[in-house]
C-alpha positions in Angstrom: 126.5 94.5 97.9 126.3 93.9 101.4 125.4 90.6 103.0 122.5 91.6 104.3 121.2 92.6 100.5 122.4 89.4 99.2 120.3 87.6 101.6 117.3 89.7 101.1 117.4 89.2 97.0 116.8 85.5 95.8 118.1 84.4 92.6 116.1 85.4 89.8 113.9 88.1 91.8 114.2 91.6 90.6 115.9 94.2 93.4 112.6 96.4 92.7 110.0 93.8 92.0 108.3 94.5 95.2 108.5 98.5 94.9 106.9 98.1 91.1 103.5 96.7 93.4 101.0 99.4 94.6 101.8 100.0 98.4 99.4 97.3 100.3 99.4 94.8 97.3 101.3 91.3 97.3 102.7 89.1 95.0 100.2 86.2 93.4 102.9 84.0 94.8 104.8 84.5 98.1 107.5 82.1 97.0 108.5 85.8 94.7 109.1 87.5 97.7 113.0 87.9 98.8 113.5 85.1 101.6 114.7 87.9 104.1 112.6 91.5 103.4 114.0 95.1 104.3 112.4 97.6 106.3 111.5 99.5 103.2 110.3 96.6 101.4 108.0 95.5 104.5 106.4 98.8 104.8 105.6 98.7 101.0 103.9 95.2 101.3 102.2 96.4 104.5 101.3 99.9 103.2 102.8 101.2 106.3 105.6 103.8 106.9 109.2 102.6 107.9 108.9 104.6 110.9 105.9 103.1 111.5 107.5 100.0 111.9 110.2 101.4 113.8 107.8 102.1 116.4 106.1 98.9 116.3 109.6 96.9 116.8 110.0 99.5 119.7 106.8 98.5 121.5 107.1 94.7 121.3 104.5 94.6 118.5 106.2 93.6 115.4 107.2 90.7 113.4 110.3 88.7 114.4 113.6 90.5 112.8 117.4 90.1 112.5 119.7 92.8 112.7 122.2 92.3 110.1 124.9 95.4 110.5 122.9 98.5 110.1 119.8 96.6 107.9 116.8 95.3 110.3 115.5 92.2 108.0 112.1 90.1 108.7 112.4 86.3 107.4 109.6 85.7 104.5 108.1 83.0 106.9 107.5 84.8 109.8 106.4 87.9 107.5 103.6 85.4 106.0 102.9 83.9 109.1 102.2 87.2 110.9 99.7 88.3 107.8 98.1 85.1 107.8 97.5 85.4 111.6 94.0 86.0 113.2 91.0 87.3 111.8 88.0 88.1 113.0 84.4 88.7 111.8 83.9 91.5 113.9 85.6 94.5 115.6 84.4 93.0 119.1 86.2 90.3 118.8 89.3 91.5 117.8 89.6 93.9 120.8 88.7 90.8 123.1 91.8 88.8 121.7 94.0 92.1 122.1 93.0 92.2 125.4 93.7 88.6 126.0 96.9 89.1 125.0 98.2 92.2 127.0 
């Protein structure tokens, strides 16, 4: 098992626990997530494709990541912070915030 695989699966967690959830679904307990998520795991949780995550990373729009060998890993806390990020009651307010970030 590679070092990245060992880091991404905490003790007691099953390797396929994330893939057993429907795409876009999250576990009820965030601590059930691995400490580091791989690209396929993150894509499954977000309901996106790995290629979408890679494109966002190239454009600088991704969740912070680490590269260990050939594996791209995202820290669980960074993922949760990103998902819990800004929320908006209307699309117009989201568009204004997006323009302010640019």
